[in-house]
N, C-alpha and C positions, 0 to 999 in steps of 0.2 A: 504493500500500500504506500502511495506517495505521500510522505509527511507534509510536503509543501502544499499539496491540495487540501490536506486536513486543516492546515492553518487557515486557509480561506473559509473552509466550512465552519470552523469555530468562530471566526470573526463575524461572519454573517449571522450565525446562530445567536451571538451575544448582542450584536448591534440591531438586528431585526430587518436589515435591508442591504441591497447591493451597493447603493450609493454611500451610505454611512460606512460600510466596510471598506469601500474603495478609498474614502478619505482617510480612514484610520490606518490603512496599509500603504498609503501614498502611491496608489495605482489607479487606473481608470476602471469604470464599471464593466467594460468589455472583458478586461482581464479577470475580474471576479466571476463574471458569468461563465467564461471559458473554463476556469479552474473548477467551478462547481459541476459543470457538465462532464468534465474529465473524471471527477470523483464519482459522480453518479453512474457513469458508464463502467468504471472499475468495479463499483459495488453492485451493479445490476439492479439499482433501485432509485426511485425518486426520493430525494432527501428533504426538499422544500416545496411547499405550495407557494407559487409566485402570484401575489395579489397586488393590486394598486396601493394598498395601505402598508405593504411590507412582505417580508418572507417569513413563513411559518413552517416549523418542522413537521414533517410527516411522521407517521408511526415508525418508519424505518430510520428517519433522521433522529428521533428521540432515542432509539436504541443505540445508534452510533455515538451519540454525544458523550456519554460517560467514558466510553472506550477512547475517544479522541482526546478527552481531557486527561486521561491517564497517560496517554502517549506524550501529550504536551508536557506534562510534569516530568516524565522520564527523560525527555530530550533536554529540558531545562536543567535537571539535576546532572546529567552527563556533561553538559557544557560547563556548569559551575565547577564540577570536580576536575575536569580537564584543565580549566583555567587555574584551579587551586594548586595544581602540581607545579606551577611556576612560582618559585619563591623569590624571584628577583625583584629588586626595588625599582622597577620600571614598568611602563605600560599604562593603560587607561584604567581609571577608577571613576565609576558613575555615582554621583551623589544627587539625591532628590530632596528638596526642601522648599520652603517658601521664600518669597522675594526678600522680606525683611530679615529673616534668619540668615539668608545667603549674604546679604550686605553687611549685617552687623556682626556675624560670628564666623561664617564659613570662609569668607575672604581673608579674615584675620588668620585663620588656621592655615590657609593655603600659602599665605605670605611666608610663614616660618617653614612650611613643608617644602616649598620650592628651594629655599636656601640649602636644606639638608639633602633633598632628593629631587634634583632637577629633571630626572628622567621619568618621573611620574606625571602623567597627563590626566588632569581632572576634568570631567564633563559635569556641569551642573544643570539640572532641570529644576527651575524655580516655578513652582505652581502649588495651588492649594489642593490639587487632586493627588490622591494617594497612589503611588506606584505599587504594582503587584510584585512583592519581593519573592514570592514562591516561583514565579515564572521568569525571574531574572531581569525584570525591567530596570532594576537599580542594584548597585552593590551596597550602598549605604543610604539610609533614609533618616532625615531629621524631621520629625513630625509632632504635631500637638495632640495626637490621638494614639493611645497605646494599642498596638496590634493584638488581635485575638488569637492569632496562630501560635501554637505552643512551640513550634520548632524553630522560632527565630530568636536570635540573641538581642535582648532589649536592655537598654541602660537609661535610667532617668538622668537628664542633664540639668534641668532647673525648672522652677515654678515662677511664673510671672503673674502679677495682678493686671487685670483688664478693667478699664473704666471708660466712661463716656466723655468725649471731647468735642468741642466746637471752636470755630475761629471767633475772634472779637467782632469781625464784620457780620457773621451770622447772628451773634447775640444782639448786636445793634438792630438788626432787621426783625428778628423773631422773638427776642428775649430768651430767658432761660426756661427750660421745661420744668414743670411742677410734678413732683412725685405723686403717683396715683392717678394721673390723667391719661395714661397710655399714650403719651406724646401727642396729645391733641394740639393742633395748630403748629406742629413742628414737622421738619423734614429729616429723613434719615438716609445715610449712605450705608449700604449693606453688602456683605459678601453674598455670593450666589446661594440660593436656597438649598441647592443640592450639596454644596460644599460645607456649609455651616447651618444645618437645618434648625438647631436649637435656638438660634437668635431670631428666627422668624416667628417664634411664640412670644419670647420676651428677650429684650436686649439688656444684659446685665441685671436681670430681675424685673425690669419695667416692661409690661406688655406693650406691644407696638400696634395694637388694632386701630388706634385713632391717628396714626402717623401717616404722612405722605412719604412714599419711597422716592427719593430724588434720584437715586442711582443704585444699580445692582452690578457687582463686578466680581471677577475671580482674581483680580490683581490687587495685592496689598499696597503696592506703590501708588496705584491709581486711587485707591480708597483714601489713603493718607493725603494725597494731593487734593482730592475733592473736599475733604474736611478742611484742609488749609485754605482753600479758595472759597469756603463758605457755602458749599452745596448743601450741607446738612450736618447732623450729628453722627459720629461714628464711634465704634468700640475699638480702642487701641491699647496696646501694652503700655502700662504706666512707666516702667523703667526706661524703655526705649523712647517714649514720647518725652519724658523729662529731659533727656540728653539731647535728642535730635529735633524735637518740635516744641521748644520751650514757650513759644508764643500761643500755643493752643491752650484753651481754658477747659478745665474739667467741670462738667455739669452733673447734676444729680450725684454728688459725692457718695451718697449712701448706696448707690447702685454700682456694684463691682462684681467681677467674676475672676476666676483663676484659670490659667492655662498651663498644663504640664507639658514640657518638651522632652521628647524621647529620641534616643538614637537607636536605630534598628539595623541589624546586619544578619544576612543569612549565614548559617554556620558553614555552609560549603565554601563560601568566598572568604570567610574570616581566616581560613587557612593560608591565604595569600599574604605575604609579607607587606606588599604595597597597600593592601586594604587595612592591615593592622596599624601601620604607621599613620595612615589617614585618620583612623579612629582615634588614635592617641592625640593627634594634632587638634582634632575637633573637640575632644574632651578638655584639653588644655585651654583652648580658646574660650569655652564656656566657663571654666573655672576662673580664668583670669578676668573675664568680663564681670562675672557675678559670683565671687567666691563664697558669699553667704547664702546663696540660693540653691546650690547644687547638693 
């Protein structure tokens, strides 16, 4: 069975359509359709119902899905273990984190890392979306959500307080919000509902049902800039805001939240020397920046 065709099958099954799968895999729809036909010919069965609203698995497709996922995991494990056999302090290391953490902590770590290990090449994916560590999408993840998978190496880095901030210009226009009013007559800048769903019920403890949503984004940098320019009120890390955004004003000081930051590594890649030195550099960067919070 052709593994490459199975990759297309899995992507379509997860995305629900040829177009979304093509975008995800950086190919055109014709390639997706051709690969699926090749797999269906190989299997001697129709795997999807093609409908205007999307692709839906047939009975045969549902039977194949768990087998394809097992093969995907086996391939990912094999690649990780093969890479892990190379103990040299050179090559690529992929880190996934958020924009703010990348700018405030990861770059600091890489500065010292480059001096000691100039042959290590780091790729950073800065996004709120969580990479799938089991399938090898990243070597190291720094995230604000502890993973549920039991086979991952997890280390707590630090805890930060999150509070609500607005610019002086925003407050001049709209005033300060009042606790218990659910942000009535106020505007909010929010992270995407799919990325941070809990904030769409209450933002740092204050319900948002009366608020106007001025902007929704998956970019931390854009959200901070929007708060700075007076688009609305946003939830930001207190310690980072105090240092880098001192002109912003905290509103509803009784409304706060906490965010734990975790470092995650798959055990198969932790055997690589280049990954371990990156982990050590990242931990040192967080310890240096916030020695009392780790």
